[in-house]
C-alpha positions as a Markdown table, in Angstrom:
| # | Residue | x | y | z |
|---|---|---|---|---|
| 1 | Met | 150.7 | 126.2 | 134.6 |
| 2 | Asn | 153.8 | 127.1 | 132.6 |
| 3 | Glu | 153.9 | 129.4 | 129.6 |
| 4 | Ile | 154.0 | 126.7 | 127.1 |
| 5 | Asp | 150.8 | 125.1 | 128.4 |
| 6 | Leu | 149.2 | 128.6 | 128.6 |
| 7 | Glu | 150.2 | 129.3 | 125.0 |
| 8 | Asp | 148.8 | 125.9 | 123.8 |
| 9 | Asp | 145.5 | 126.5 | 125.6 |
| 10 | Ala | 145.1 | 130.0 | 124.1 |
| 11 | Leu | 145.9 | 128.9 | 120.6 |
| 12 | Leu | 143.5 | 126.0 | 120.9 |
| 13 | Leu | 140.8 | 128.5 | 121.9 |
| 14 | Val | 141.5 | 130.5 | 118.8 |
| 15 | Glu | 141.0 | 127.4 | 116.6 |
| 16 | Gln | 137.9 | 126.2 | 118.5 |
| 17 | Asn | 136.2 | 129.6 | 118.2 |
| 18 | Phe | 137.0 | 129.8 | 114.5 |
| 19 | Tyr | 135.5 | 126.3 | 114.0 |
| 20 | Phe | 132.4 | 127.5 | 116.0 |
| 21 | Leu | 132.1 | 130.6 | 113.8 |
| 22 | Gln | 132.3 | 128.6 | 110.6 |
| 23 | Thr | 130.0 | 125.9 | 111.6 |
| 24 | Gly | 127.5 | 128.3 | 113.3 |
| 25 | Ser | 127.4 | 130.4 | 110.1 |
| 26 | Phe | 126.8 | 127.2 | 108.1 |
| 27 | Phe | 123.8 | 126.2 | 110.2 |
| 28 | Thr | 122.4 | 129.8 | 110.0 |
| 29 | Ala | 122.6 | 129.7 | 106.2 |
| 30 | Leu | 121.0 | 126.2 | 106.2 |
| 31 | Ala | 118.1 | 127.3 | 108.4 |
| 32 | Lys | 117.5 | 130.4 | 106.2 |
| 33 | Glu | 117.4 | 128.3 | 103.1 |
| 34 | Tyr | 115.5 | 125.2 | 104.3 |
| 35 | Pro | 112.4 | 124.8 | 106.6 |
| 36 | Leu | 114.0 | 122.8 | 109.4 |
| 37 | Val | 110.9 | 122.9 | 111.6 |
| 38 | Thr | 109.1 | 119.6 | 111.5 |
| 39 | Ala | 106.8 | 117.8 | 113.9 |
| 40 | Asn | 109.4 | 115.1 | 114.4 |
| 41 | Asn | 112.7 | 116.7 | 115.1 |
| 42 | Met | 112.0 | 119.3 | 117.8 |
| 43 | His | 112.1 | 117.1 | 120.9 |
| 44 | Ile | 115.7 | 117.2 | 122.1 |
| 45 | Ser | 117.0 | 116.0 | 125.4 |
| 46 | Lys | 120.4 | 115.5 | 127.0 |
| 47 | Asn | 121.3 | 112.9 | 129.6 |
| 48 | Phe | 123.5 | 113.7 | 132.6 |
| 49 | Gly | 124.0 | 110.4 | 134.2 |
| 50 | Glu | 120.8 | 109.6 | 135.9 |
| 51 | His | 119.3 | 113.0 | 135.1 |
| 52 | Glu | 117.8 | 114.2 | 131.8 |
| 53 | Tyr | 117.3 | 117.7 | 130.6 |
| 54 | Gln | 114.6 | 118.5 | 128.1 |
| 55 | Phe | 115.2 | 121.5 | 125.7 |
| 56 | Asn | 112.4 | 124.0 | 125.1 |
| 57 | Thr | 110.7 | 122.9 | 121.8 |
| 58 | Ile | 108.7 | 126.1 | 121.4 |
| 59 | Ile | 111.9 | 128.3 | 121.6 |
| 60 | Ile | 113.7 | 126.0 | 119.2 |
| 61 | Gln | 110.8 | 126.2 | 116.7 |
| 62 | Glu | 110.6 | 130.0 | 117.1 |
| 63 | Met | 114.3 | 130.4 | 116.4 |
| 64 | Leu | 114.3 | 128.2 | 113.3 |
| 65 | Glu | 111.2 | 129.8 | 112.0 |
| 66 | Asp | 112.7 | 133.3 | 112.5 |
| 67 | Met | 115.8 | 132.2 | 110.5 |
| 68 | His | 113.8 | 130.7 | 107.7 |
| 69 | Ile | 111.5 | 133.7 | 107.1 |
| 70 | Ser | 114.3 | 136.2 | 107.3 |
| 71 | Ser | 116.1 | 137.4 | 104.2 |
| 72 | Lys | 119.6 | 136.0 | 103.6 |
| 73 | Asp | 121.1 | 139.4 | 104.3 |
| 74 | Lys | 119.3 | 140.0 | 107.6 |
| 75 | Val | 121.3 | 139.1 | 110.7 |
| 76 | Val | 119.1 | 136.9 | 113.0 |
| 77 | Leu | 119.5 | 136.3 | 116.7 |
| 78 | Phe | 121.3 | 133.0 | 116.4 |
| 79 | Glu | 123.7 | 134.3 | 113.8 |
| 80 | Tyr | 124.4 | 137.4 | 115.9 |
| 81 | Phe | 125.4 | 135.5 | 119.0 |
| 82 | Val | 127.5 | 133.0 | 117.0 |
| 83 | Glu | 129.4 | 135.8 | 115.4 |
| 84 | Met | 129.9 | 138.1 | 118.4 |
| 85 | Asn | 130.8 | 135.3 | 120.8 |
| 86 | Ala | 133.3 | 133.8 | 118.2 |
| 87 | Phe | 134.9 | 137.2 | 117.6 |
| 88 | Arg | 135.2 | 137.8 | 121.3 |
| 89 | Gly | 136.6 | 134.4 | 122.0 |
| 90 | Ile | 139.2 | 134.6 | 119.2 |
| 91 | Cys | 140.4 | 138.0 | 120.1 |
| 92 | Met | 140.5 | 137.3 | 123.8 |
| 93 | Ala | 142.6 | 134.2 | 123.3 |
| 94 | Met | 144.9 | 136.0 | 120.8 |
| 95 | Val | 145.6 | 138.8 | 123.3 |
| 96 | Glu | 146.3 | 136.4 | 126.1 |
| 97 | Ala | 148.7 | 134.4 | 123.8 |
| 98 | Leu | 150.5 | 137.6 | 122.8 |
| 99 | Arg | 150.9 | 138.7 | 126.4 |
| 100 | Leu | 153.0 | 135.6 | 127.2 |
| 101 | His | 156.2 | 136.7 | 125.4 |
| 102 | Ser | 156.6 | 133.2 | 124.1 |
| 103 | Gly | 157.3 | 131.6 | 120.8 |
| 104 | Phe | 154.0 | 132.6 | 119.3 |
| 105 | Lys | 154.5 | 136.3 | 120.0 |
| 106 | Ile | 158.0 | 136.1 | 118.4 |
| 107 | Phe | 156.5 | 134.4 | 115.4 |
| 108 | Ile | 153.8 | 137.1 | 115.0 |
| 109 | Glu | 156.3 | 139.9 | 115.4 |
| 110 | Glu | 158.5 | 138.4 | 112.7 |
| 111 | Lys | 155.5 | 138.1 | 110.3 |
| 112 | Leu | 153.9 | 141.5 | 110.9 |
| 113 | Lys | 157.1 | 143.5 | 111.7 |
| 114 | Val | 156.2 | 147.2 | 112.2 |
| 115 | Gln | 152.5 | 146.4 | 112.1 |
| 116 | Tyr | 152.6 | 144.1 | 115.1 |
| 117 | Glu | 151.6 | 146.8 | 117.6 |
| 118 | Asp | 148.7 | 148.0 | 115.5 |
| 119 | Phe | 147.5 | 144.4 | 115.2 |
| 120 | Phe | 147.7 | 143.9 | 118.9 |
| 121 | Asp | 145.8 | 147.2 | 119.5 |
| 122 | Leu | 143.1 | 146.1 | 117.0 |
| 123 | Leu | 142.7 | 142.8 | 118.8 |
| 124 | Ser | 142.6 | 144.5 | 122.2 |
| 125 | Leu | 139.8 | 146.9 | 121.0 |
| 126 | Val | 137.6 | 144.0 | 119.8 |
| 127 | Arg | 138.3 | 142.0 | 122.9 |
| 128 | Asn | 137.4 | 145.0 | 125.2 |
| 129 | Val | 134.3 | 146.0 | 123.4 |
| 130 | Leu | 132.8 | 142.6 | 123.1 |
| 131 | Ser | 133.8 | 141.5 | 126.7 |
| 132 | His | 132.2 | 144.6 | 128.4 |
| 133 | Asn | 129.2 | 145.2 | 126.2 |
| 134 | Ile | 125.8 | 144.0 | 127.4 |
| 135 | His | 123.6 | 145.7 | 124.8 |
| 136 | Ala | 121.8 | 143.9 | 122.0 |
| 137 | Asp | 123.2 | 146.6 | 119.7 |
| 138 | Ile | 126.9 | 147.1 | 120.6 |
| 139 | Tyr | 128.1 | 150.6 | 121.4 |
| 140 | Leu | 131.4 | 151.9 | 122.5 |
| 141 | Asp | 132.3 | 152.7 | 126.1 |
| 142 | Lys | 135.3 | 154.9 | 126.8 |
| 143 | Lys | 136.9 | 152.3 | 129.0 |
| 144 | Asp | 137.0 | 150.0 | 125.9 |
| 145 | Tyr | 139.5 | 152.1 | 124.1 |
| 146 | Glu | 141.0 | 154.7 | 126.5 |
| 147 | Gly | 143.7 | 152.4 | 127.9 |
| 148 | Thr | 144.9 | 151.6 | 124.4 |
| 149 | His | 144.7 | 155.3 | 123.4 |
| 150 | Gln | 146.8 | 156.4 | 126.4 |
| 151 | Arg | 149.4 | 153.7 | 125.9 |
| 152 | Arg | 149.9 | 154.6 | 122.3 |
| 153 | Leu | 150.3 | 158.3 | 123.2 |
| 154 | Arg | 152.9 | 157.4 | 125.9 |
| 155 | Gln | 154.8 | 155.3 | 123.3 |
| 156 | His | 154.6 | 158.2 | 120.8 |
| 157 | Arg | 152.8 | 156.0 | 118.2 |
| 158 | Gly | 149.9 | 158.4 | 117.6 |
| 159 | Ser | 146.2 | 157.8 | 117.9 |
| 160 | Lys | 145.5 | 156.1 | 114.6 |
| 161 | Ile | 145.5 | 152.3 | 114.4 |
| 162 | Gln | 146.4 | 151.3 | 110.8 |
| 163 | Phe | 146.6 | 147.7 | 109.8 |
| 164 | Asn | 147.0 | 146.5 | 106.3 |
| 165 | Phe | 147.4 | 142.8 | 105.6 |
| 166 | Lys | 147.9 | 140.9 | 102.4 |
| 167 | Tyr | 148.3 | 137.2 | 102.5 |
| 168 | Ala | 150.6 | 137.1 | 99.4 |
| 169 | Thr | 153.0 | 139.5 | 101.2 |
| 170 | His | 152.8 | 138.6 | 104.9 |
| 171 | Leu | 151.6 | 134.9 | 104.9 |
| 172 | Pro | 152.2 | 133.4 | 101.4 |
| 173 | Gln | 152.3 | 129.8 | 102.8 |
| 174 | Met | 148.6 | 130.0 | 103.4 |
| 175 | Lys | 147.9 | 130.1 | 99.7 |
| 176 | Ala | 145.2 | 132.9 | 99.5 |
| 177 | Pro | 142.6 | 132.8 | 96.7 |
| 178 | Ser | 144.1 | 135.8 | 95.0 |
| 179 | Ala | 147.2 | 138.0 | 95.1 |
| 180 | Glu | 145.1 | 140.9 | 96.5 |
| 181 | Tyr | 143.4 | 138.8 | 99.2 |
| 182 | Gly | 143.5 | 140.5 | 102.6 |
| 183 | Phe | 142.0 | 143.5 | 104.4 |
| 184 | Ser | 142.7 | 146.9 | 105.8 |
| 185 | Ser | 141.4 | 148.5 | 109.1 |
| 186 | Thr | 141.9 | 152.1 | 110.2 |
| 187 | Ile | 140.7 | 153.4 | 113.6 |
| 188 | Asp | 141.4 | 156.9 | 114.8 |
| 189 | Leu | 141.2 | 156.6 | 118.6 |
| 190 | Asp | 141.0 | 160.4 | 118.9 |
| 191 | Ser | 137.8 | 160.5 | 117.0 |
| 192 | Leu | 136.0 | 157.7 | 118.9 |
| 193 | Lys | 133.1 | 158.7 | 121.1 |
| 194 | Glu | 131.0 | 156.8 | 123.6 |
| 195 | Asp | 127.8 | 155.3 | 122.3 |
| 196 | Thr | 129.2 | 155.0 | 118.8 |
| 197 | Ala | 127.9 | 151.8 | 117.2 |
| 198 | Phe | 130.8 | 149.3 | 117.2 |
| 199 | Leu | 130.0 | 148.1 | 113.7 |
| 200 | Asp | 130.5 | 151.7 | 112.5 |
| 201 | Val | 134.1 | 151.4 | 113.7 |
| 202 | Leu | 134.8 | 147.9 | 112.5 |
| 203 | Ser | 132.5 | 146.2 | 109.9 |
| 204 | Leu | 131.3 | 142.6 | 110.1 |
| 205 | Trp | 133.5 | 141.9 | 107.1 |
| 206 | Glu | 136.5 | 143.3 | 108.9 |
| 207 | Leu | 135.7 | 141.2 | 112.0 |
| 208 | Met | 135.4 | 138.1 | 109.9 |
| 209 | Met | 138.8 | 138.8 | 108.2 |
| 210 | Ile | 140.5 | 139.5 | 111.6 |
| 211 | Ser | 139.1 | 136.2 | 112.9 |
| 212 | Glu | 140.3 | 134.3 | 109.8 |
| 213 | Leu | 143.7 | 135.9 | 110.1 |
| 214 | Cys | 144.1 | 134.9 | 113.8 |
| 215 | Phe | 143.2 | 131.3 | 112.9 |
| 216 | Asn | 145.6 | 131.3 | 109.9 |
| 217 | Leu | 148.4 | 132.8 | 112.0 |
| 218 | Val | 147.9 | 130.0 | 114.6 |
| 219 | Ile | 147.9 | 127.3 | 112.0 |
| 220 | Ser | 151.0 | 128.8 | 110.3 |
| 221 | Tyr | 152.8 | 129.0 | 113.7 |
| 222 | Lys | 152.0 | 125.3 | 114.5 |
| 223 | Leu | 153.1 | 124.1 | 111.1 |
| 224 | Ser | 156.4 | 126.1 | 111.4 |
| 225 | Ser | 156.9 | 124.6 | 114.9 |
| 226 | Glu | 156.5 | 121.1 | 113.6 |
| 227 | Ser | 158.9 | 121.5 | 110.6 |
């Protein structure tokens, strides 16, 4: 497969995972607001040619009931897996796309300028942590950040990842809701310790904003390629 096809596949994955994040979050909010469990809608099956698979009605009911009785601010199991799998998928695809040294990488370098390397390191950290972690509560492992840390030191870039993005400045064509819309993330790799909770390093809001930025960069790149 050539680099153009690899880039197209990676960018499509970013888009698809962002759609999954948005739609999954909608269904979570819907299930928390409305009692979706009824006697009539729990029997779900899927046909595979001559075979049929029956989904587990009891598990579906339990999941829906759990979402409905939970407060809007409490993260439930379905919501957790939607978010973490989407964050992982988006950051994995972005890292792979940026490793190709293709048109997309050039576009991102032009948009982010001196912040490009910090953006790549931020994506790499999220990708590594969410790819390697098997805990229900996500904790850091040294292997998730040590490679990035050592590479930064070899390049004399210091240990601190600092990324500050404002749409009005860096991506005005996306028409942000306000002039201040954007986010800032700072991670001092020197201060990271194993078994630190990942969400103490990057908040859920930051992960949402990183994911949205990845999606918007992909869309902006595709629009610029078409024009």
